[in-house]
Each structure stands twice: as structure tokens, then as C-alpha cells.
C-alpha positions in Angstrom: 69.7 76.4 -91.3 66.9 73.8 -91.9 67.6 70.3 -90.8 67.3 67.9 -87.8 69.1 67.9 -84.5 71.8 65.4 -83.8 69.8 63.3 -81.3 67.6 62.1 -84.2 70.6 60.7 -86.0 72.0 59.1 -82.8 68.6 57.4 -82.0 68.2 56.2 -85.6 71.7 54.8 -85.7 71.4 53.0 -82.4 68.0 51.5 -83.4 68.8 50.6 -87.0 72.6 50.1 -87.6 74.8 47.2 -86.7 78.1 48.4 -88.3 80.1 51.5 -88.5 79.6 51.5 -92.3 75.8 51.5 -91.9 76.1 54.4 -89.4 78.3 56.3 -91.9 75.7 55.8 -94.7 73.0 57.2 -92.4 75.1 60.3 -91.6 76.0 60.9 -95.2 72.3 61.4 -95.9 71.3 63.0 -92.6 70.0 66.6 -93.0 71.9 68.2 -90.1 70.9 71.6 -88.8 74.2 72.1 -87.0 77.8 70.8 -87.0 78.5 67.7 -84.9 81.0 64.9 -84.6 79.9 61.3 -84.3 82.2 58.6 -83.0 81.0 55.3 -84.3 82.3 51.8 -83.2 80.9 48.3 -83.8 81.4 44.8 -82.3 83.9 43.9 -85.1 86.3 46.6 -83.9 85.6 49.1 -86.7 85.7 52.7 -85.7 85.2 56.1 -87.4 84.5 59.7 -86.6 82.0 61.3 -88.9 82.3 65.1 -88.9 79.0 66.6 -90.1 78.1 70.1 -91.0 74.8 71.2 -92.6 76.4 71.2 -96.0 79.2 68.5 -95.8 80.6 65.5 -94.0 84.0 63.9 -93.7 84.9 60.5 -92.3 88.1 60.0 -90.2 89.4 56.5 -89.6 91.6 55.3 -86.7 95.3 55.8 -86.7 97.5 53.6 -84.4 94.4 51.6 -83.3 92.5 54.4 -81.7 90.3 57.3 -82.6 88.8 60.3 -80.7 87.0 63.5 -81.2 86.0 66.7 -79.4 83.9 69.5 -80.6 86.7 70.3 -83.0 86.4 69.3 -86.6 89.7 68.0 -88.0 88.7 67.4 -91.6 85.8 69.7 -92.6 86.0 73.3 -93.9 85.4 74.4 -90.3 88.7 73.0 -89.0 90.7 76.2 -89.4 88.4 78.6 -87.6 86.9 76.2 -85.1 88.2 76.3 -81.5 85.0 76.4 -79.5 85.5 75.4 -75.9 89.2 74.9 -76.2 88.4 72.1 -78.6 91.8 72.0 -80.3 93.7 71.8 -77.0 91.5 69.0 -75.8 91.9 67.1 -79.1 95.7 67.4 -79.0 95.9 66.4 -75.3 93.6 63.4 -75.9 95.8 62.4 -78.9 99.0 62.5 -76.8 97.4 60.6 -73.9 95.8 57.9 -76.1 99.0 57.4 -78.0 100.9 56.9 -74.7 98.3 54.4 -73.5 97.0 52.6 -76.6 98.4 49.2 -75.6 97.4 49.4 -72.0 94.0 51.0 -72.1 91.4 50.0 -69.6 88.4 51.8 -68.0 90.5 53.2 -65.2 93.1 54.7 -67.5 90.3 56.1 -69.7 88.7 57.7 -66.6 92.0 59.3 -65.6 92.5 60.7 -69.1 88.9 62.1 -69.2 89.4 63.7 -65.8 92.6 65.7 -66.7 92.4 69.4 -66.4 95.8 69.9 -67.9 95.3 70.3 -71.6 91.6 71.1 -70.9 90.2 67.5 -71.5 88.0 68.2 -68.4 87.1 71.8 -68.9 86.1 74.0 -65.9 82.7 75.6 -66.4 83.2 78.5 -64.1 86.7 79.4 -65.4 85.9 79.2 -69.1 82.1 79.9 -69.2 81.9 76.4 -70.8 82.7 73.1 -69.3 82.5 69.4 -69.3 78.9 68.5 -68.4 79.4 64.7 -68.3 81.9 62.1 -69.4 81.5 58.5 -70.6 84.0 55.7 -70.9 83.2 52.3 -72.2 84.6 48.8 -72.8 83.0 48.0 -76.1 83.8 44.3 -75.8 81.9 43.9 -72.6 79.5 46.8 -72.9 80.7 48.1 -69.5 79.8 51.8 -69.6 80.7 54.3 -66.9 79.3 57.8 -66.8 80.3 60.8 -64.7 77.6 63.5 -64.4 79.4 66.8 -64.1 83.1 67.3 -64.3 84.8 63.9 -64.1 87.6 65.2 -62.0 85.0 65.9 -59.3 82.1 63.6 -60.1 82.3 59.9 -59.4 82.0 57.5 -62.4 78.9 55.2 -62.0 77.9 52.2 -64.0 75.3 52.9 -66.7 73.3 49.8 -67.6 70.8 51.5 -70.0 72.3 50.1 -73.1 72.8 46.5 -71.9 69.3 46.6 -70.4 67.8 47.7 -73.7 69.7 45.0 -75.6 68.6 42.3 -73.2 64.9 43.2 -73.5 
């Protein structure tokens, strides 16, 4: 399928968009070569997931003041047949855990949720021939970003200052 890879969209949005709405407009026009999910958030507290396929897109907005995504498309035509990498199980587990913690979320709680193996949020590469390669949690109000390289239930989360360093340039 002709089109561009997702990282071109991510780079363009980071460099040119200030709001979720601007990011959505970019993704509506983006000629994607593959299916991807993009979770967008802005300083005003707006959030959306844009589910993109080479031929279509759908926008999901938050419910109950949170939003999440996995490799699973909830809204597009792929949603019925798509369960790559236990995506549906991970999505459902995230939904339950976020709902339980929506009013008490912090970076530590987010790290704990992302490290869970029950419900396959943190997927074991050897066991499933596909796994969690890295995990990121962030406080969008302070731009504190923590990244675990490898499975977050085994790898230590470390501060990632690349975004704040780029903003301060």
C-alpha cells in the first residue's frame, strides 16, 4: 500500500501542531501506509485517539476523563478481526485499571499499570513471540516523562528529558 510511515506523522505533529484538533487535521490528510493508533494530548487537557488505516480514520474522545489505546482499533473497520499481540486483552485491562484509578492517577500508579502482566498489558516477548519493547508514562502538566526500555515489569523507568530539552532550546 503506498503511503508514508507513522514516524513522519509523529514528527510533523510534534513540530507543527499545538492542539489536539490540529493533530487530528494532520492525521485526516496523512497518507498512511499501515494502520496505527495515535494518542494526542495538549496543554489545555484535550485528548483524542486517532485510529488510522491506509483508507480511513476514526477519532475517539475520552470517556470518564481518560483515554488509552493499544495496537487494537476500537472504531475502524479493522476492529472485529484485529487482535494482534493480545491487543484486545491489553485494551480491556487498561480500561479497567484506568477506570479504577482515574481520580488518583500519578506517575507511580501509571508505571504499575503499565508493568502488569495479568491482562497482558506488559506482554512477554519469549512467551508470545511478541512483547512490550518499551513503555512510557508522562505527566503532561509538568512534562515529566519516564521511559522503561524493555519490559517495564523488569526494566527500570528512567527520566527522559529529550522533549523538555527540545522545548527549552
